[in-house]
C-alpha positions as CSV (number, residue, x, y, z in Angstrom):
1,M,36.2,126.5,139.2
2,G,32.7,125.6,137.9
3,S,32.4,123.0,140.6
4,I,33.2,125.4,143.5
5,K,30.8,127.9,142.0
6,R,28.0,125.3,142.0
7,Q,28.9,124.3,145.5
8,V,28.7,127.9,146.8
9,S,25.4,128.4,144.9
10,D,23.9,125.3,146.5
11,I,25.1,126.4,150.0
12,L,23.6,129.8,149.6
13,I,20.3,128.3,148.4
14,G,20.2,125.9,151.3
15,L,21.0,128.5,153.9
16,R,18.4,130.9,152.4
17,K,15.7,128.2,152.5
18,N,16.4,127.2,156.1
19,Y,17.2,130.6,157.6
20,P,15.3,133.2,155.5
21,D,15.0,135.6,158.4
22,A,18.3,135.1,160.2
23,E,19.6,138.2,161.9
24,C,22.1,139.2,164.5
25,A,21.3,137.5,167.9
26,L,22.6,140.4,169.9
27,N,19.9,142.8,171.2
28,Y,20.5,146.4,170.4
29,R,18.7,149.6,169.6
30,T,21.5,151.8,168.3
31,P,24.8,151.4,166.5
32,L,26.6,152.2,169.8
33,E,24.7,149.4,171.7
34,L,25.6,147.0,168.9
35,L,29.2,148.0,169.0
36,I,29.5,147.5,172.8
37,A,27.5,144.3,172.7
38,T,29.8,142.9,170.0
39,I,32.9,143.8,172.0
40,L,31.4,142.0,174.9
41,S,30.6,138.9,172.8
42,A,34.2,137.9,172.4
43,Q,34.7,134.5,174.1
44,C,31.1,134.8,175.4
45,T,27.7,133.7,174.3
46,D,25.2,136.2,172.8
47,V,22.7,135.0,175.4
48,R,25.0,136.1,178.3
49,V,25.7,139.4,176.5
50,N,22.0,140.1,176.1
51,I,21.5,139.5,179.9
52,V,24.3,142.0,180.8
53,T,23.7,144.9,178.3
54,P,20.2,146.2,179.3
55,A,21.5,147.3,182.8
56,L,24.7,148.7,181.3
57,F,22.9,150.8,178.7
58,R,20.4,152.1,181.2
59,K,23.1,153.3,183.5
60,Y,25.4,154.6,180.7
61,P,23.2,155.4,177.6
62,S,25.8,157.4,175.6
63,P,29.4,157.4,174.6
64,S,30.1,160.3,176.9
65,A,28.5,158.5,179.9
66,L,30.6,155.4,179.3
67,A,33.7,157.5,178.7
68,R,33.2,159.2,182.1
69,A,32.2,156.0,184.0
70,P,34.6,154.6,186.6
71,L,36.4,151.6,185.1
72,S,35.5,149.6,188.2
73,N,31.8,150.2,187.6
74,I,32.0,148.9,184.0
75,E,34.0,145.9,185.1
76,K,31.4,144.9,187.7
77,M,28.5,145.2,185.3
78,I,30.2,143.1,182.6
79,Y,32.0,140.7,184.9
80,S,30.0,137.6,183.8
81,T,31.0,138.0,180.1
82,G,34.6,137.0,180.9
83,F,37.8,139.0,180.2
84,Y,36.0,141.8,181.9
85,R,39.0,143.9,182.6
86,S,40.2,144.2,179.0
87,K,36.6,144.5,177.7
88,A,35.9,147.3,180.2
89,R,39.0,149.1,179.2
90,N,38.3,148.8,175.5
91,I,34.7,150.0,176.0
92,K,35.7,153.0,178.0
93,N,38.6,153.9,175.6
94,T,36.4,153.4,172.6
95,C,33.7,155.7,173.9
96,S,36.3,158.3,174.7
97,R,37.5,158.2,171.1
98,L,34.0,158.4,169.8
99,V,33.5,161.6,171.8
100,Q,36.8,163.1,170.9
101,E,37.1,162.2,167.3
102,F,33.7,161.2,165.9
103,E,31.2,163.6,167.6
104,S,29.9,160.7,169.7
105,E,28.7,158.8,166.6
106,V,29.8,155.3,165.6
107,P,31.7,155.6,162.3
108,K,30.3,154.1,159.1
109,S,33.6,153.1,157.6
110,M,35.9,150.1,158.2
111,E,39.0,152.3,158.4
112,Q,37.5,154.5,161.1
113,L,36.1,151.6,163.1
114,L,39.4,149.8,163.2
115,R,40.9,152.9,165.0
116,L,38.7,152.1,168.0
117,P,40.2,150.1,170.9
118,G,39.1,146.5,170.9
119,V,37.6,146.6,167.4
120,A,38.9,144.2,164.8
121,R,37.4,143.3,161.4
122,K,34.8,140.9,162.9
123,T,33.3,143.6,165.2
124,A,33.6,146.3,162.4
125,N,31.8,144.0,159.9
126,V,29.0,143.3,162.4
127,V,28.4,147.0,163.1
128,L,28.6,148.0,159.5
129,G,26.5,145.2,158.1
130,T,23.9,144.9,160.9
131,A,23.5,148.5,162.1
132,Y,24.2,150.4,158.8
133,G,23.6,147.8,156.0
134,V,27.1,148.6,154.7
135,V,28.6,145.6,152.9
136,S,32.2,145.6,154.1
137,G,33.2,142.0,154.4
138,V,32.2,138.6,155.9
139,V,31.8,138.3,159.7
140,V,34.1,135.4,160.7
141,D,33.2,134.2,164.2
142,T,33.8,130.7,165.6
143,H,30.8,129.3,163.9
144,V,31.7,130.7,160.5
145,Y,35.3,129.6,160.9
146,R,34.3,126.1,161.8
147,I,31.6,125.5,159.2
148,T,33.4,127.1,156.2
149,H,36.4,124.8,156.9
150,R,34.1,121.8,157.1
151,L,32.5,122.8,153.8
152,G,35.9,123.1,152.2
153,L,35.4,126.8,151.4
154,T,38.7,127.8,153.1
155,T,41.9,126.4,154.6
156,G,42.8,129.7,156.2
157,T,44.3,129.6,159.6
158,T,43.3,133.1,160.7
159,P,39.9,134.9,160.6
160,E,41.5,137.4,158.2
161,K,42.5,134.6,155.7
162,V,39.2,132.9,156.0
163,E,37.4,136.2,155.3
164,N,39.5,136.8,152.3
165,D,38.7,133.3,150.9
166,L,35.0,133.8,151.5
167,M,35.0,137.2,149.9
168,R,36.5,135.7,146.8
169,L,33.9,132.9,146.6
170,I,30.7,134.5,147.7
171,P,28.9,137.4,145.9
172,S,29.2,140.6,147.9
173,K,25.4,141.0,148.0
174,E,25.3,137.8,150.1
175,W,28.0,138.7,152.6
176,I,25.8,140.0,155.4
177,N,23.1,137.4,155.2
178,F,25.6,134.6,154.7
179,S,27.2,135.3,158.0
180,H,23.9,135.5,159.9
181,R,22.7,132.3,158.4
182,V,25.9,130.3,158.9
183,I,26.0,131.5,162.6
184,H,22.4,130.2,163.1
185,H,23.3,127.0,161.3
186,G,26.3,126.6,163.6
187,R,24.1,127.0,166.7
188,Q,21.3,124.7,165.6
189,V,22.8,122.0,163.4
190,C,26.5,122.1,162.7
191,L,27.6,122.0,166.3
192,A,31.3,121.9,167.3
193,R,31.4,118.6,169.0
194,N,28.4,116.7,167.7
195,P,27.1,118.1,164.5
196,R,23.7,117.0,163.5
197,C,24.7,115.8,160.0
198,D,21.5,113.7,159.6
199,I,19.3,116.8,159.4
200,C,21.9,119.1,157.7
201,V,20.7,120.8,154.6
202,L,24.3,121.3,153.6
203,E,25.4,117.6,154.0
204,K,25.8,117.1,150.2
205,Q,28.1,120.1,150.0
206,C,30.1,119.2,153.1
207,H,33.7,118.0,152.5
208,K,34.3,117.0,156.1
209,I,33.6,113.4,155.6
210,G,33.0,111.5,158.9
211,V,33.1,114.6,161.1
212,R,30.0,113.5,163.0
213,K,31.3,110.0,163.7
214,K,34.7,111.3,164.9
215,T,33.3,114.0,167.2
216,Q,30.9,111.5,168.7
217,M,33.8,109.2,169.5
218,V,35.6,112.0,171.2
219,G,32.6,112.7,173.4
């Protein structure tokens, strides 16, 4: 147990040193905008989402506006984010529920957020941690999933199992920053196909021996 605690401590120190100011890459001004942007980010890059959302939020700046918007209009505006039909439906239905049940305010609790269409723990954790500073869990996106497996911090096969493992290992005060920093690390260094192990600050803590060589051979 002492060994894993030391490993986690070294990982947190390395991430803090290299990404001291890491924050959510999605552009937003309000909790509502962050909620919608996070729904759109599923199977889509944050860069693409940030291109799409300004026009969407100018045309439909409130939950009531999005709830009343024709579904086809929302679909057209978010088309390039992929899975646009299901995303548009979730956005419209979520905003309807915000109006009907939450006085047009984005809830500040995990239980209430999970009642919104299209919102799972990842989205709820993003909104709670980033918009409200509420420590509710660890955001597990594709970067966090990949890197924490490579580091040997989890063997979970679902985001929920990975999150549970990470919540047991990482102090709760680090949960929000840990996710932001790992995501930045995944975009800049620990890439999916060709991780840049030679410049990785976490190389000594990494259990995925030979991953760089293997992924380069695949490419």
